[in-house]
N, CA and C atoms of all chains as a GROMACS GRO file, in nm:
protein
  639
    1MET      N    1   5.772  11.122  11.360
    1MET     CA    2   5.862  11.015  11.424
    1MET      C    3   5.852  10.917  11.315
    2GLU      N    4   5.740  10.884  11.249
    2GLU     CA    5   5.780  10.859  11.086
    2GLU      C    6   5.856  10.938  11.011
    3LEU      N    7   5.819  11.006  10.980
    3LEU     CA    8   5.914  11.129  10.919
    3LEU      C    9   6.097  11.068  10.928
    4SER      N   10   6.108  11.077  11.092
    4SER     CA   11   6.237  11.057  11.160
    4SER      C   12   6.260  10.924  11.067
    5ARG      N   13   6.206  10.890  11.116
    5ARG     CA   14   6.246  10.695  11.082
    5ARG      C   15   6.260  10.702  10.886
    6ARG      N   16   6.167  10.723  10.866
    6ARG     CA   17   6.200  10.721  10.677
    6ARG      C   18   6.305  10.804  10.625
    7ALA      N   19   6.321  10.910  10.686
    7ALA     CA   20   6.448  11.044  10.637
    7ALA      C   21   6.583  10.924  10.623
    8ILE      N   22   6.653  11.011  10.545
    8ILE     CA   23   6.764  10.901  10.541
    8ILE      C   24   6.874  11.048  10.508
    9PRO      N   25   6.964  10.959  10.664
    9PRO     CA   26   7.095  11.063  10.674
    9PRO      C   27   7.166  11.080  10.584
   10TYR      N   28   7.195  11.194  10.494
   10TYR     CA   29   7.333  11.217  10.384
   10TYR      C   30   7.434  11.309  10.404
   11THR      N   31   7.561  11.254  10.391
   11THR     CA   32   7.684  11.331  10.403
   11THR      C   33   7.767  11.333  10.243
   12PRO      N   34   7.715  11.433  10.175
   12PRO     CA   35   7.853  11.469  10.037
   12PRO      C   36   8.010  11.377  10.038
   13PHE      N   37   7.981  11.277   9.953
   13PHE     CA   38   8.180  11.301   9.948
   13PHE      C   39   8.234  11.335   9.890
   14GLU      N   40   8.337  11.449   9.905
   14GLU     CA   41   8.386  11.541   9.783
   14GLU      C   42   8.485  11.550   9.815
   15ARG      N   43   8.542  11.462   9.798
   15ARG     CA   44   8.706  11.453   9.787
   15ARG      C   45   8.771  11.327   9.699
   16ASP      N   46   8.920  11.300   9.642
   16ASP     CA   47   8.977  11.241   9.560
   16ASP      C   48   9.053  11.074   9.723
   17LEU      N   49   9.001  10.991   9.643
   17LEU     CA   50   9.006  10.862   9.760
   17LEU      C   51   9.155  10.881   9.812
   18ASN      N   52   9.250  10.877   9.736
   18ASN     CA   53   9.398  10.895   9.790
   18ASN      C   54   9.434  11.064   9.853
   19GLU      N   55   9.322  11.089   9.919
   19GLU     CA   56   9.317  11.199  10.050
   19GLU      C   57   9.245  11.150  10.128
   20THR      N   58   9.245  11.007  10.153
   20THR     CA   59   9.044  11.001  10.203
   20THR      C   60   9.119  10.915  10.305
   21THR      N   61   9.050  10.964  10.467
   21THR     CA   62   9.142  10.858  10.567
   21THR      C   63   9.002  10.776  10.607
   22VAL      N   64   9.052  10.672  10.590
   22VAL     CA   65   8.912  10.530  10.583
   22VAL      C   66   8.873  10.499  10.714
   23ALA      N   67   8.770  10.459  10.790
   23ALA     CA   68   8.773  10.365  10.928
   23ALA      C   69   8.636  10.242  10.897
   24LEU      N   70   8.645  10.181  10.966
   24LEU     CA   71   8.567  10.033  10.922
   24LEU      C   72   8.477   9.991  11.046
   25VAL      N   73   8.385   9.968  11.034
   25VAL     CA   74   8.327   9.948  11.131
   25VAL      C   75   8.239   9.787  11.082
   26SER      N   76   8.208   9.717  11.184
   26SER     CA   77   8.151   9.569  11.201
   26SER      C   78   8.009   9.554  11.242
   27THR      N   79   7.963   9.471  11.184
   27THR     CA   80   7.840   9.451  11.270
   27THR      C   81   7.846   9.264  11.297
   28ALA      N   82   7.975   9.235  11.233
   28ALA     CA   83   7.988   9.086  11.185
   28ALA      C   84   8.045   9.028  11.314
   29GLY      N   85   8.065   9.057  11.431
   29GLY     CA   86   8.097   9.014  11.567
   29GLY      C   87   8.289   9.028  11.600
   30VAL      N   88   8.290   9.103  11.530
   30VAL     CA   89   8.448   9.103  11.563
   30VAL      C   90   8.504   9.211  11.649
   31HIS      N   91   8.604   9.083  11.704
   31HIS     CA   92   8.667   9.166  11.822
   31HIS      C   93   8.811   9.128  11.857
   32LEU      N   94   8.854   9.174  11.946
   32LEU     CA   95   9.012   9.116  11.953
   32LEU      C   96   9.015   8.958  12.035
   33ARG      N   97   9.140   8.900  12.034
   33ARG     CA   98   9.146   8.772  12.084
   33ARG      C   99   9.123   8.791  12.247
   34SER      N  100   9.189   8.922  12.277
   34SER     CA  101   9.243   8.948  12.380
   34SER      C  102   9.082   9.065  12.510
   35GLN      N  103   9.001   9.045  12.421
   35GLN     CA  104   8.875   9.119  12.461
   35GLN      C  105   8.739   9.016  12.483
   36GLN      N  106   8.641   9.105  12.575
   36GLN     CA  107   8.556   9.004  12.638
   36GLN      C  108   8.501   8.983  12.474
   37PRO      N  109   8.468   8.842  12.488
   37PRO     CA  110   8.355   8.808  12.402
   37PRO      C  111   8.239   8.831  12.398
   38TYR      N  112   8.117   8.857  12.244
   38TYR     CA  113   8.040   8.928  12.317
   38TYR      C  114   7.927   8.826  12.279
   39ASP      N  115   7.790   8.872  12.401
   39ASP     CA  116   7.711   8.817  12.461
   39ASP      C  117   7.669   8.712  12.370
   40LEU      N  118   7.652   8.563  12.329
   40LEU     CA  119   7.534   8.536  12.222
   40LEU      C  120   7.412   8.517  12.224
   41ASP      N  121   7.357   8.547  12.358
   41ASP     CA  122   7.254   8.559  12.322
   41ASP      C  123   7.165   8.712  12.356
   42GLY      N  124   7.238   8.788  12.306
   42GLY     CA  125   7.236   8.922  12.173
   42GLY      C  126   7.298   9.019  12.318
   43ASP      N  127   7.446   9.124  12.237
   43ASP     CA  128   7.450   9.212  12.295
   43ASP      C  129   7.466   9.368  12.172
   44GLY      N  130   7.454   9.428  12.242
   44GLY     CA  131   7.498   9.569  12.196
   44GLY      C  132   7.582   9.645  12.200
   45SER      N  133   7.668   9.647  12.271
   45SER     CA  134   7.803   9.707  12.296
   45SER      C  135   7.899   9.650  12.162
   46TYR      N  136   7.978   9.759  12.184
   46TYR     CA  137   8.064   9.748  12.032
   46TYR      C  138   8.221   9.738  12.121
   47ARG      N  139   8.322   9.706  12.054
   47ARG     CA  140   8.441   9.681  12.083
   47ARG      C  141   8.525   9.817  11.984
   48VAL      N  142   8.640   9.822  12.024
   48VAL     CA  143   8.784   9.961  11.951
   48VAL      C  144   8.869   9.820  11.917
   49ILE      N  145   8.897   9.838  11.803
   49ILE     CA  146   9.012   9.755  11.756
   49ILE      C  147   9.114   9.863  11.678
   50ALA      N  148   9.234   9.841  11.722
   50ALA     CA  149   9.313   9.951  11.721
   50ALA      C  150   9.324   9.913  11.539
   51SER      N  151   9.325  10.012  11.432
   51SER     CA  152   9.378   9.932  11.306
   51SER      C  153   9.487   9.919  11.265
   52ASP      N  154   9.578   9.903  11.329
   52ASP     CA  155   9.722   9.882  11.358
   52ASP      C  156   9.766   9.704  11.383
   53THR      N  157   9.638   9.641  11.433
   53THR     CA  158   9.646   9.500  11.508
   53THR      C  159   9.681   9.401  11.412
   54PRO      N  160   9.732   9.332  11.449
   54PRO     CA  161   9.744   9.184  11.317
   54PRO      C  162   9.609   9.139  11.269
   55ALA      N  163   9.593   9.094  11.226
   55ALA     CA  164   9.454   9.016  11.182
   55ALA      C  165   9.428   8.934  11.258
   56GLY      N  166   9.558   8.843  11.314
   56GLY     CA  167   9.564   8.698  11.343
   56GLY      C  168   9.530   8.698  11.492
   57GLU      N  169   9.523   8.842  11.578
   57GLU     CA  170   9.454   8.896  11.711
   57GLU      C  171   9.342   8.912  11.687
   58MET      N  172   9.247   8.912  11.572
   58MET     CA  173   9.096   8.928  11.591
   58MET      C  174   9.016   8.781  11.608
   59MET      N  175   8.918   8.772  11.590
   59MET     CA  176   8.838   8.677  11.591
   59MET      C  177   8.679   8.683  11.568
   60VAL      N  178   8.559   8.632  11.557
   60VAL     CA  179   8.451   8.659  11.550
   60VAL      C  180   8.410   8.554  11.667
   61THR      N  181   8.300   8.637  11.713
   61THR     CA  182   8.194   8.560  11.848
   61THR      C  183   8.033   8.642  11.753
   62HIS      N  184   7.988   8.490  11.686
   62HIS     CA  185   7.824   8.574  11.646
   62HIS      C  186   7.793   8.429  11.620
   63ALA      N  187   7.655   8.405  11.654
   63ALA     CA  188   7.534   8.273  11.704
   63ALA      C  189   7.454   8.310  11.573
   64HIS      N  190   7.474   8.379  11.467
   64HIS     CA  191   7.346   8.411  11.395
   64HIS      C  192   7.365   8.382  11.245
   65TYR      N  193   7.508   8.366  11.259
   65TYR     CA  194   7.588   8.349  11.070
   65TYR      C  195   7.674   8.229  11.069
   66ASP      N  196   7.704   8.150  11.026
   66ASP     CA  197   7.845   8.069  11.011
   66ASP      C  198   7.967   8.150  10.941
   67HIS      N  199   8.046   8.199  11.072
   67HIS     CA  200   8.142   8.258  11.072
   67HIS      C  201   8.259   8.223  11.033
   68GLU      N  202   8.270   8.004  10.954
   68GLU     CA  203   8.358   7.973  10.977
   68GLU      C  204   8.456   8.040  10.852
   69GLN      N  205   8.427   8.098  10.724
   69GLN     CA  206   8.549   8.141  10.663
   69GLN      C  207   8.586   8.240  10.744
   70ALA      N  208   8.511   8.388  10.814
   70ALA     CA  209   8.609   8.460  10.887
   70ALA      C  210   8.693   8.404  10.963
   71ASP      N  211   8.666   8.247  11.027
   71ASP     CA  212   8.726   8.209  11.122
   71ASP      C  213   8.888   8.190  11.089
   72ARG      N  214   8.864   8.153  10.942
   72ARG     CA  215   8.997   8.124  10.944
   72ARG      C  216   9.072   8.252  10.814
   73ASP      N  217   8.986   8.365  10.771
   73ASP     CA  218   9.045   8.457  10.776
   73ASP      C  219   8.936   8.591  10.779
   74ILE      N  220   8.997   8.682  10.841
   74ILE     CA  221   8.908   8.805  10.931
   74ILE      C  222   8.851   8.897  10.813
   75ASN      N  223   8.936   8.880  10.688
   75ASN     CA  224   8.886   8.988  10.603
   75ASN      C  225   8.816   8.928  10.517
   76CYS      N  226   8.718   8.819  10.545
   76CYS     CA  227   8.593   8.798  10.463
   76CYS      C  228   8.467   8.890  10.518
   77VAL      N  229   8.522   8.930  10.645
   77VAL     CA  230   8.426   9.051  10.694
   77VAL      C  231   8.446   9.165  10.774
   78PHE      N  232   8.608   9.156  10.761
   78PHE     CA  233   8.702   9.280  10.869
   78PHE      C  234   8.773   9.261  10.757
   79PRO      N  235   8.790   9.373  10.617
   79PRO     CA  236   8.880   9.328  10.511
   79PRO      C  237   9.003   9.496  10.586
   80ILE      N  238   9.034   9.448  10.683
   80ILE     CA  239   9.205   9.491  10.756
   80ILE      C  240   9.303   9.516  10.669
   81ASP      N  241   9.339   9.361  10.630
   81ASP     CA  242   9.470   9.362  10.516
   81ASP      C  243   9.452   9.440  10.408
   82ARG      N  244   9.346   9.405  10.330
   82ARG     CA  245   9.324   9.461  10.232
   82ARG      C  246   9.303   9.620  10.238
   83LEU      N  247   9.236   9.706  10.356
   83LEU     CA  248   9.291   9.834  10.318
   83LEU      C  249   9.391   9.897  10.359
   84ARG      N  250   9.501   9.806  10.428
   84ARG     CA  251   9.622   9.854  10.483
   84ARG      C  252   9.707   9.847  10.311
   85GLU      N  253   9.668   9.744  10.176
   85GLU     CA  254   9.754   9.720  10.102
   85GLU      C  255   9.698   9.827   9.997
   86LEU      N  256   9.573   9.906  10.088
   86LEU     CA  257   9.535  10.012   9.986
   86LEU      C  258   9.591  10.146   9.987
   87VAL      N  259   9.646  10.180  10.149
   87VAL     CA  260   9.695  10.251  10.225
   87VAL      C  261   9.860  10.232  10.136
   88ALA      N  262   9.924  10.116  10.122
   88ALA     CA  263  10.085  10.108  10.085
   88ALA      C  264  10.066  10.119   9.923
   89GLY      N  265   9.936  10.118   9.855
   89GLY     CA  266   9.933  10.122   9.699
   89GLY      C  267   9.885  10.238   9.666
   90GLY      N  268   9.861  10.338   9.766
   90GLY     CA  269   9.872  10.484   9.749
   90GLY      C  270   9.691  10.496   9.725
   91THR      N  271   9.604  10.405   9.700
   91THR     CA  272   9.470  10.436   9.667
   91THR      C  273   9.397  10.522   9.820
   92ILE      N  274   9.387  10.499   9.930
   92ILE     CA  275   9.361  10.578   9.980
   92ILE      C  276   9.454  10.644  10.060
   93LYS      N  277   9.442  10.717  10.137
   93LYS     CA  278   9.551  10.818  10.239
   93LYS      C  279   9.565  10.737  10.370
   94GLY      N  280   9.486  10.704  10.433
   94GLY     CA  281   9.520  10.647  10.530
   94GLY      C  282   9.428  10.546  10.555
   95LEU      N  283   9.415  10.501  10.744
   95LEU     CA  284   9.359  10.436  10.827
   95LEU      C  285   9.359  10.527  10.962
   96ASN      N  286   9.151  10.503  10.960
   96ASN     CA  287   9.155  10.613  11.098
   96ASN      C  288   9.203  10.507  11.240
   97HIS      N  289   9.262  10.571  11.320
   97HIS     CA  290   9.338  10.479  11.460
   97HIS      C  291   9.249  10.340  11.473
   98GLU      N  292   9.138  10.411  11.501
   98GLU     CA  293   9.039  10.278  11.574
   98GLU      C  294   8.930  10.256  11.510
   99PHE      N  295   8.917  10.131  11.474
   99PHE     CA  296   8.786  10.058  11.409
   99PHE      C  297   8.723  10.017  11.497
  100PHE      N  298   8.604   9.954  11.462
  100PHE     CA  299   8.483   9.949  11.603
  100PHE      C  300   8.442   9.811  11.519
  101GLY      N  301   8.392   9.747  11.645
  101GLY     CA  302   8.339   9.594  11.636
  101GLY      C  303   8.210   9.592  11.656
  102MET      N  304   8.073   9.529  11.664
  102MET     CA  305   7.940   9.502  11.723
  102MET      C  306   7.928   9.364  11.676
  103MET      N  307   7.848   9.297  11.793
  103MET     CA  308   7.798   9.149  11.700
  103MET      C  309   7.664   9.211  11.640
  104GLY      N  310   7.615   9.343  11.616
  104GLY     CA  311   7.445   9.336  11.553
  104GLY      C  312   7.354   9.263  11.612
  105TYR      N  313   7.360   9.190  11.701
  105TYR     CA  314   7.242   9.117  11.760
  105TYR      C  315   7.196   9.189  11.879
  106THR      N  316   7.135   9.235  11.916
  106THR     CA  317   7.065   9.234  12.018
  106THR      C  318   6.910   9.262  12.043
  107LEU      N  319   6.858   9.214  12.162
  107LEU     CA  320   6.700   9.255  12.188
  107LEU      C  321   6.699   9.405  12.275
  108ARG      N  322   6.847   9.470  12.317
  108ARG     CA  323   6.816   9.573  12.389
  108ARG      C  324   6.865   9.654  12.282
  109LEU      N  325   6.773   9.722  12.152
  109LEU     CA  326   6.774   9.790  12.073
  109LEU      C  327   6.808   9.919  12.102
  110LYS      N  328   6.763   9.971  12.240
  110LYS     CA  329   6.780  10.080  12.251
  110LYS      C  330   6.909  10.120  12.301
  111GLN      N  331   6.986  10.015  12.355
  111GLN     CA  332   7.133  10.031  12.399
  111GLN      C  333   7.194  10.074  12.255
  112VAL      N  334   7.112  10.035  12.203
  112VAL     CA  335   7.248  10.070  12.049
  112VAL      C  336   7.170  10.184  12.005
  113LEU      N  337   6.988  10.257  11.998
  113LEU     CA  338   7.010  10.370  11.942
  113LEU      C  339   7.054  10.485  12.028
  114ASP      N  340   7.107  10.460  12.198
  114ASP     CA  341   7.073  10.514  12.299
  114ASP      C  342   7.251  10.567  12.296
  115GLU      N  343   7.288  10.466  12.319
  115GLU     CA  344   7.457  10.464  12.357
  115GLU      C  345   7.539  10.446  12.199
  116THR      N  346   7.552  10.335  12.158
  116THR     CA  347   7.659  10.260  12.058
  116THR      C  348   7.681  10.308  11.988
  117ALA      N  349   7.561  10.372  11.921
  117ALA     CA  350   7.562  10.428  11.791
  117ALA      C  351   7.622  10.581  11.788
  118PRO      N  352   7.541  10.622  11.851
  118PRO     CA  353   7.585  10.751  11.939
  118PRO      C  354   7.766  10.786  11.948
  119GLU      N  355   7.778  10.687  12.046
  119GLU     CA  356   7.909  10.719  12.094
  119GLU      C  357   7.991  10.661  11.973
  120ILE      N  358   7.984  10.581  11.884
  120ILE     CA  359   8.085  10.524  11.776
  120ILE      C  360   8.078  10.621  11.688
  121ALA      N  361   7.949  10.655  11.676
  121ALA     CA  362   7.998  10.838  11.588
  121ALA      C  363   8.025  10.931  11.620
  122ARG      N  364   8.035  10.992  11.779
  122ARG     CA  365   8.083  11.045  11.819
  122ARG      C  366   8.279  11.034  11.782
  123LYS      N  367   8.266  10.929  11.817
  123LYS     CA  368   8.432  10.866  11.841
  123LYS      C  369   8.464  10.917  11.668
  124ILE      N  370   8.402  10.870  11.565
  124ILE     CA  371   8.443  10.878  11.429
  124ILE      C  372   8.442  11.022  11.362
  125GLU      N  373   8.353  11.127  11.454
  125GLU     CA  374   8.341  11.267  11.431
  125GLU      C  375   8.460  11.349  11.477
  126ARG      N  376   8.537  11.294  11.579
  126ARG     CA  377   8.658  11.360  11.607
  126ARG      C  378   8.758  11.343  11.567
  127SER      N  379   8.756  11.210  11.473
  127SER     CA  380   8.872  11.144  11.413
  127SER      C  381   8.886  11.261  11.298
  128GLN      N  382   8.970  11.158  11.239
  128GLN     CA  383   9.043  11.223  11.124
  128GLN      C  384   8.937  11.163  10.982
  129THR      N  385   8.855  11.089  11.029
  129THR     CA  386   8.824  11.017  10.931
  129THR      C  387   8.775  11.037  10.824
  130ASP      N  388   8.747  11.066  10.700
  130ASP     CA  389   8.683  11.065  10.565
  130ASP      C  390   8.561  11.016  10.535
  131LEU      N  391   8.552  10.882  10.503
  131LEU     CA  392   8.480  10.774  10.501
  131LEU      C  393   8.477  10.674  10.597
  132VAL      N  394   8.347  10.639  10.643
  132VAL     CA  395   8.340  10.462  10.691
  132VAL      C  396   8.263  10.390  10.603
  133LEU      N  397   8.369  10.306  10.652
  133LEU     CA  398   8.278  10.097  10.564
  133LEU      C  399   8.248  10.088  10.678
  134LEU      N  400   8.094  10.027  10.639
  134LEU     CA  401   8.043   9.888  10.730
  134LEU      C  402   8.038   9.757  10.676
  135THR      N  403   8.076   9.673  10.758
  135THR     CA  404   8.062   9.578  10.692
  135THR      C  405   7.952   9.469  10.784
  136GLY      N  406   7.841   9.355  10.769
  136GLY     CA  407   7.762   9.270  10.861
  136GLY      C  408   7.779   9.153  10.831
  137GLY      N  409   7.758   9.020  10.913
  137GLY     CA  410   7.802   8.925  10.843
  137GLY      C  411   7.790   8.834  10.749
  138MET      N  412   7.103   9.954  10.924
  138MET     CA  413   7.236   9.978  11.012
  138MET      C  414   7.188  10.100  11.148
  139HIS      N  415   7.227  10.099  11.245
  139HIS     CA  416   7.134  10.208  11.322
  139HIS      C  417   7.292  10.294  11.381
  140VAL      N  418   7.409  10.234  11.298
  140VAL     CA  419   7.527  10.290  11.350
  140VAL      C  420   7.595  10.392  11.234
  141GLN      N  421   7.519  10.324  11.145
  141GLN     CA  422   7.561  10.403  11.006
  141GLN      C  423   7.510  10.534  11.026
  142ARG      N  424   7.372  10.512  10.988
  142ARG     CA  425   7.296  10.629  10.987
  142ARG      C  426   7.347  10.728  11.132
  143ALA      N  427   7.391  10.706  11.219
  143ALA     CA  428   7.424  10.785  11.282
  143ALA      C  429   7.527  10.841  11.293
  144ILE      N  430   7.635  10.765  11.208
  144ILE     CA  431   7.780  10.820  11.192
  144ILE      C  432   7.759  10.944  11.063
  145GLU      N  433   7.640  10.874  10.952
  145GLU     CA  434   7.632  10.956  10.847
  145GLU      C  435   7.550  11.131  10.874
  146ALA      N  436   7.479  11.076  11.014
  146ALA     CA  437   7.413  11.253  11.069
  146ALA      C  438   7.486  11.321  11.108
  147ALA      N  439   7.616  11.243  11.141
  147ALA     CA  440   7.723  11.324  11.245
  147ALA      C  441   7.797  11.397  11.140
  148GLY      N  442   7.748  11.374  10.994
  148GLY     CA  443   7.880  11.450  10.869
  148GLY      C  444   7.978  11.383  10.856
  149ILE      N  445   7.980  11.248  10.843
  149ILE     CA  446   8.082  11.141  10.808
  149ILE      C  447   8.046  11.075  10.679
  150PRO      N  448   8.038  11.049  10.548
  150PRO     CA  449   8.003  10.946  10.449
  150PRO      C  450   8.025  10.840  10.543
  151THR      N  451   7.948  10.737  10.501
  151THR     CA  452   7.932  10.584  10.497
  151THR      C  453   7.939  10.500  10.348
  152MET      N  454   7.948  10.394  10.362
  152MET     CA  455   7.939  10.306  10.261
  152MET      C  456   7.930  10.168  10.292
  153LEU      N  457   7.806  10.098  10.309
  153LEU     CA  458   7.775   9.956  10.362
  153LEU      C  459   7.764   9.817  10.252
  154ILE      N  460   7.856   9.746  10.325
  154ILE     CA  461   7.876   9.629  10.216
  154ILE      C  462   7.794   9.516  10.285
  155THR      N  463   7.696   9.501  10.211
  155THR     CA  464   7.564   9.422  10.272
  155THR      C  465   7.555   9.298  10.151
  156VAL      N  466   7.560   9.156  10.269
  156VAL     CA  467   7.526   9.041  10.154
  156VAL      C  468   7.357   8.983  10.228
  157GLU      N  469   7.289   9.085  10.311
  157GLU     CA  470   7.163   9.069  10.257
  157GLU      C  471   7.053   9.144  10.278
  158PRO      N  472   7.073   9.220  10.157
  158PRO     CA  473   6.991   9.345  10.076
  158PRO      C  474   6.863   9.349  10.148
  159ALA      N  475   6.807   9.245  10.164
  159ALA     CA  476   6.680   9.298  10.187
  159ALA      C  477   6.653   9.397  10.345
  160GLN      N  478   6.737   9.253  10.434
  160GLN     CA  479   6.716   9.310  10.543
  160GLN      C  480   6.791   9.440  10.604
  161SER      N  481   6.872   9.498  10.510
  161SER     CA  482   6.924   9.630  10.531
  161SER      C  483   6.893   9.739  10.436
  162ALA      N  484   6.789   9.686  10.358
  162ALA     CA  485   6.684   9.816  10.249
  162ALA      C  486   6.608   9.867  10.315
  163ALA      N  487   6.566   9.744  10.450
  163ALA     CA  488   6.467   9.842  10.552
  163ALA      C  489   6.511   9.928  10.653
  164ALA      N  490   6.631   9.923  10.694
  164ALA     CA  491   6.727  10.022  10.766
  164ALA      C  492   6.766  10.136  10.696
  165ARG      N  493   6.738  10.193  10.545
  165ARG     CA  494   6.720  10.300  10.496
  165ARG      C  495   6.894  10.318  10.486
  166PRO      N  496   6.964  10.283  10.460
  166PRO     CA  497   7.107  10.316  10.462
  166PRO      C  498   7.157  10.403  10.360
  167PRO      N  499   7.245  10.521  10.386
  167PRO     CA  500   7.302  10.634  10.336
  167PRO      C  501   7.317  10.570  10.199
  168ARG      N  502   7.417  10.501  10.172
  168ARG     CA  503   7.475  10.437  10.091
  168ARG      C  504   7.505  10.284  10.104
  169ALA      N  505   7.495  10.190   9.986
  169ALA     CA  506   7.486  10.065  10.026
  169ALA      C  507   7.523   9.976   9.929
  170VAL      N  508   7.634   9.875   9.878
  170VAL     CA  509   7.616   9.793   9.757
  170VAL      C  510   7.640   9.641   9.815
  171HIS      N  511   7.559   9.593   9.749
  171HIS     CA  512   7.586   9.433   9.739
  171HIS      C  513   7.596   9.325   9.657
  172PRO      N  514   7.771   9.275   9.699
  172PRO     CA  515   7.836   9.196   9.599
  172PRO      C  516   7.722   9.024   9.618
  173VAL      N  517   7.701   9.044   9.487
  173VAL     CA  518   7.579   8.930   9.457
  173VAL      C  519   7.677   8.821   9.454
  174ARG      N  520   7.719   8.826   9.416
  174ARG     CA  521   7.862   8.661   9.431
  174ARG      C  522   7.855   8.627   9.567
  175HIS      N  523   7.817   8.686   9.700
  175HIS     CA  524   7.899   8.646   9.784
  175HIS      C  525   7.777   8.622   9.884
  176ALA      N  526   7.820   8.520   9.984
  176ALA     CA  527   7.702   8.431  10.014
  176ALA      C  528   7.677   8.514  10.167
  177ILE      N  529   7.620   8.538  10.261
  177ILE     CA  530   7.652   8.534  10.434
  177ILE      C  531   7.761   8.467  10.486
  178GLY      N  532   7.811   8.574  10.540
  178GLY     CA  533   7.932   8.525  10.636
  178GLY      C  534   8.073   8.578  10.605
  179THR      N  535   8.046   8.580  10.432
  179THR     CA  536   8.165   8.619  10.367
  179THR      C  537   8.164   8.732  10.250
  180PRO      N  538   8.078   8.863  10.328
  180PRO     CA  539   8.076   8.973  10.202
  180PRO      C  540   8.170   9.013  10.104
  181MET      N  541   8.280   9.028  10.200
  181MET     CA  542   8.400   9.046  10.120
  181MET      C  543   8.477   8.975  10.004
  182GLY      N  544   8.459   8.867  10.067
  182GLY     CA  545   8.499   8.702   9.961
  182GLY      C  546   8.510   8.627  10.021
  183ALA      N  547   8.535   8.522  10.011
  183ALA     CA  548   8.579   8.409  10.055
  183ALA      C  549   8.731   8.409  10.140
  184ALA      N  550   8.736   8.329  10.258
  184ALA     CA  551   8.893   8.276  10.329
  184ALA      C  552   9.004   8.303  10.172
  185GLY      N  553   9.096   8.401  10.195
  185GLY     CA  554   9.225   8.341  10.126
  185GLY      C  555   9.220   8.395   9.960
  186GLU      N  556   9.044   8.432   9.950
  186GLU     CA  557   9.028   8.509   9.764
  186GLU      C  558   9.099   8.653   9.767
  187ILE      N  559   9.178   8.666   9.807
  187ILE     CA  560   9.236   8.839   9.851
  187ILE      C  561   9.235   8.909   9.734
  188ALA      N  562   9.278   8.842   9.591
  188ALA     CA  563   9.208   8.929   9.463
  188ALA      C  564   9.010   8.990   9.440
  189ASP      N  565   8.969   8.897   9.496
  189ASP     CA  566   8.803   8.882   9.522
  189ASP      C  567   8.751   8.949   9.640
  190GLN      N  568   8.854   8.991   9.729
  190GLN     CA  569   8.818   9.042   9.859
  190GLN      C  570   8.870   9.215   9.800
  191ARG      N  571   8.937   9.209   9.746
  191ARG     CA  572   9.006   9.355   9.731
  191ARG      C  573   8.988   9.393   9.619
  192ALA      N  574   8.918   9.298   9.488
  192ALA     CA  575   8.822   9.350   9.422
  192ALA      C  576   8.671   9.396   9.444
  193THR      N  577   8.592   9.369   9.586
  193THR     CA  578   8.496   9.413   9.663
  193THR      C  579   8.521   9.547   9.709
  194LEU      N  580   8.635   9.505   9.789
  194LEU     CA  581   8.634   9.673   9.854
  194LEU      C  582   8.660   9.770   9.767
  195LEU      N  583   8.752   9.738   9.639
  195LEU     CA  584   8.742   9.872   9.518
  195LEU      C  585   8.617   9.905   9.469
  196ALA      N  586   8.535   9.796   9.484
  196ALA     CA  587   8.401   9.846   9.375
  196ALA      C  588   8.344   9.880   9.458
  197ALA      N  589   8.310   9.871   9.610
  197ALA     CA  590   8.238   9.970   9.702
  197ALA      C  591   8.297  10.124   9.740
  198LEU      N  592   8.470  10.119   9.722
  198LEU     CA  593   8.507  10.262   9.700
  198LEU      C  594   8.428  10.354   9.568
  199ASP      N  595   8.440  10.294   9.504
  199ASP     CA  596   8.404  10.334   9.372
  199ASP      C  597   8.291  10.396   9.384
  200ALA      N  598   8.202  10.318   9.424
  200ALA     CA  599   8.006  10.330   9.427
  200ALA      C  600   8.015  10.466   9.536
  201VAL      N  601   8.150  10.498   9.636
  201VAL     CA  602   8.149  10.647   9.669
  201VAL      C  603   8.168  10.736   9.635
  202LEU      N  604   8.213  10.712   9.486
  202LEU     CA  605   8.232  10.848   9.414
  202LEU      C  606   8.156  10.847   9.302
  203HIS      N  607   8.059  10.750   9.307
  203HIS     CA  608   7.954  10.827   9.200
  203HIS      C  609   7.790  10.761   9.272
  204PRO      N  610   7.735  10.833   9.296
  204PRO     CA  611   7.602  10.857   9.405
  204PRO      C  612   7.495  10.846   9.318
  205VAL      N  613   7.464  10.756   9.421
  205VAL     CA  614   7.310  10.762   9.338
  205VAL      C  615   7.198  10.794   9.483
  206GLU      N  616   7.090  10.755   9.437
  206GLU     CA  617   6.972  10.821   9.549
  206GLU      C  618   6.980  10.769   9.650
  207PRO      N  619   7.000  10.800   9.745
  207PRO     CA  620   7.021  10.698   9.939
  207PRO      C  621   6.900  10.631   9.945
  208GLY      N  622   6.946  10.568   9.969
  208GLY     CA  623   6.897  10.438  10.029
  208GLY      C  624   6.838  10.332   9.949
  209THR      N  625   6.944  10.375   9.818
  209THR     CA  626   6.898  10.246   9.717
  209THR      C  627   7.054  10.156   9.746
  210ILE      N  628   7.070  10.039   9.722
  210ILE     CA  629   7.161   9.891   9.717
  210ILE      C  630   7.187   9.865   9.574
  211ARG      N  631   7.286   9.855   9.544
  211ARG     CA  632   7.319   9.891   9.428
  211ARG      C  633   7.437   9.759   9.432
  212GLU      N  634   7.392   9.643   9.386
  212GLU     CA  635   7.465   9.520   9.295
  212GLU      C  636   7.592   9.561   9.233
  213ILE      N  637   7.690   9.480   9.304
  213ILE     CA  638   7.812   9.500   9.237
  213ILE      C  639   7.883   9.337   9.219
   0.00000   0.00000   0.00000
């Protein structure tokens, strides 16, 4: 168990950026305004955020950091517009259709380990994603 | 970050952008960068600071192209 915890999974990145499809995963508490907010007392669930969603339809629910800046500009924690600009400019090839939001604060760690993390990994593995960027709050 | 390790273990490379390097280091991330000028709440840069957000994103992508030892959190 100790060895498993200490080992670092690693997959080499072996392509050019302009051939790379990127997905974004954030534990900053980002979700759509139309989705159920995270439970501020702790929430290990996740939300699927379509990568073509306008930034104004996203919001932050999180009690453990000051998200006043992200309330004004979601790109502070979830650089959706900046990624779209890199696609438009040809720096990266494209964005995976699904991005993912989590709150990153839960007392139910087992839910994250046994359900949320494997589910997000499975969805990404089955997609066209070549690289995943992750942000916290 | 457990989700990062799960994704990487599934065979997809990952890069974490963190403003809490000590906390992130404890989770042994496969790849991570720390934008040293950014505070908690603004890992990519402050609200409306488009050029800074873009530069941070590009620095994180550049770090993907120039690998160092897994578990290292690089300052950008």
